N, C-alpha and C positions, 0 to 999 in steps of 0.2 A: 871081466866087467870093467876093471879099471883101465886095462889097455884100450878098450873100445872109448872110454871117455878121453883118454890121451889123444887117440887118433882123431876123435871129433874135434877137440880143441885145436889140434895141428891143422885140421881141414878148414876151420873157421879162420885161422890165422892165414892160411894159403888163399882163401877167398879175399881177405882183406888186402893182402899183398898184390894179388892179381888186379884188384880194383885200382891199385896205384900205378901199376905198370902200364906204359903206353906204347902202342906201335903205330908208327907212321908209314902209310902206304900211298904211292902215287900212281897215277894212271895218265896216259897220254904224254909221257915225257915230262911230267910235273905239272900238267894243266890242271889236274884234279889232285887234291891231297886229302886224305882221310886220317884222322887220329882216333884210335879206338883203344879201349882198355882191355885188360886180360878177362874181363867178364862180358865181353862182347857189347859193350856200351859205346856207341859212336859219340865221341866228345867234340869233334870239330870236323867240318868240311870246308875246304878252301877251294875256290875256283879262280883261275887267273882271269882277270877282267877282260883281256883281250879276246877271249873266246866266246864271250856272252854275245851271241848274234843269233837272232830268231831263224835265220836261214840254216844255222848249223845245230838247231835244237836237238835233233835226233842223235847226232854225233856226241854232243855233250851229255845227253841222258845215257848213252852207252858207256861213255867213259866213267860216269859217276857209278853206274851199275857194276862195272868191272872193278873199280876201286873199293866199293863197299864190300862186294863178295870176297875180294882178296884180303881185305882187313879182317873180315870175320874169320876167314880161313886161318890166317896167321894168329889170330887171338885164340882160337880154339887149339891150335898147335902149342901156343905158349901154355895154355891151362893144362893141356895133357902132359907136357913136360914137367910142370910144377906137381902135378898129382903123382906122376911116376916117381918123383924124388920121395914123396911121402909113402907110397905104397910098395916101394921096391921093385917098380916095373910091372906090378900086377894091375891089370885093367879092371877097375871097378866102375860098372856102368852107373850112370845117374848121379855122379858126384857133383858135377857142375852142369 
C-alpha cells in the first residue's frame, strides 16, 4: 500500500513537471508555430503576418492543422517518456 502511495505521489509530480515542459513545433517552414506543454495544452499559436491572405485561407488552415497535430503527437511522446521513467518501461494505460 505504501508503494502505491509513493507511486501516486511520483505520478502527480510528473504531471506537474509535464505542465511546465514546453514543445515548439512549426509548420510550413516556420510560417505557423505552436507551443504546447507536456499535458497537451496548447499555450501559443503564432502565424507569420505575411501569410494572412484571404485567398490562401485553405492553405493556412492546413498548416495550422498540421502543426497542432504534430505538437500533440510530440507532447504525448514526451509524456510517455516521463511515465516510462517512473514505471520502469511498463506501459500503464490511462495514466495521462
